[in-house]
N, C-alpha and C positions, 0 to 999 in steps of 0.2 A: 801867631799870624793875624792881623786884621783883617784879613779878607777883603781888602780893597786894592787888588793890584791895578787896575786901570787908573783910579784916582792916583795912587803914588805914583805911577808913571809922569800920567798928565802933571801936575806938582812939581816934580822934579824938573821937568822940560820947560813949565812956563817959569820958573825960579832962574834956570840957568840960561834959556835961551839957545843952547847949543842941541842942534839935532844930533850928534854924534854920542853926548853923555845921555842924549833921550833914549838913544837906540840901546845904548849901554845898559843904563836902568830898566829897559822893557825887557831883555833879555836876563836880567839878574832876578827881576822880577818873577818873570814867569818860572824859571827855575825852580826860585824860592816856593812859588807858591804850588809848582807840582811837588815837591818833596813835602811840603810842610803838610798837605792835602793828604800824605799818606802815612802822616806822625800824629798830625792832631785829628782829632774828628770834626771838630767845630771850631768857629773863627773865636776871638776874643769876644767879641759884642755878643754873640750867642751862647758861648759860656757864663758871661757873668748875668744874663737873661735867666739863663735854666738856673743859678742859683738864688735868684728871686722868687724862682717857681713858674716862670712864664718859657714855657716851651715852644718856641717859632720855629725852629728847626722840623719839626714834626708836621709841620703844617697847620692851616687852621682847626682843621677837625680836633686835632688834639687839644690847643687852644681853647677851644668852644667848649669842649667837655668838663672841662678845668674851671668855667665860670656859670654852669648850670648846676644848683642847688637840687640835691634829692627831694626833698621837701616840697619844690615848688611843681614837681611833676608826679609825686606819689598819688594814690588812692588810698584816703585815710579809710580807719577801720570802721565800719559800719556805713559807708559811703554805697552809692550804687554800683554795683559790678565791681564790688572789693574782692580782694582774695580773700578766700575762706578762713578763719579764724585757727581751726586746729590745724591746717597744712602748714600755716607760718610759725605756729608754737613748736611743731616738728622741725622744722626747719633753723628755729632759733634755738632749739635744745642740742641739733647738731653742729652748731656754731656756723651757720650760714645766714646772715643779716648782713643790714648795713646801719651806720649810725644816720641819724637824723641829719647832722650836720656836711655830711660826706656829699661829694660833686659826682658828676656821673663818670668822670675821669676814674674813680675807685669804684664806682658800682658798676660799669660795664663789663669788665672782666669778669665779673661774678657770674653773668650769665651763660658763656661759654663753661665754666664749671661745674654748674649745678644742671643746665640741661632742664630748666624749668621757665615757665614765662613771666614767672614774678621772683621778687627777693624780699624777705620781709623789712621794715624799717623800724628801727628799736631808738627809743630814749635810753638812755641810763641818767638812774638818780645816785642816792647816795650809793657808797661802797657795798653795803650789807643788802640791796634790795636787788630785784632780779632784773633784766632789761625789761620796759613796758613798749609794748607791740604799738607802733603809732601808726601803721599802714602798711603797704607793700608797692615798690616798685615794681611797674610791668615794663618789659623789655619794650614793648612796642608802642607804649607811651614815652619812653627815653629816646627812642626812634626818631619819635614824631617832632619831641622838642628840639633836638638835634638839627634834624630837617628843617625846621620852622627857622632857627637861628641861622643856619647857613643859609637860605635863601634871603633873611632879612641881611646878612651879610655881603649877600652876590648883590643884591639888589641898591646898597650902599654903596658899592665898589662901582658899579654901572651907570650911577645916577649924576 
């Protein structure tokens, strides 16, 4: 399913110039679209984009989360208002952390599962070394970053 029933109908009508053929195509395309929407979740183009990692079907919020890197939002260890190191190390020992190269798309679901205001951010070195604590991602900072990105996007759309 290409996901363009109106375009298909108009192209056929323009190529044939016959309103009877255009009407038949309109009925056929409408029925095909209704059946295809029950069988296939996304159009061909959205499927191709999803394979490339672009998830437009979920809306701009999901796409934006994949564009914001954790290290641009996190609070570094030793910075003002940083997360307590001992709490971060406990969470790392429990296996609760985000890698430094991750995006907010990967990090945001963690806040729901851990029920804490922050998640440690780690950087991995060679295989035999423990993960290095790099900082912490606070949920409020992540939400602010998403809000700023949405505001920029809305301003760009309406300018």
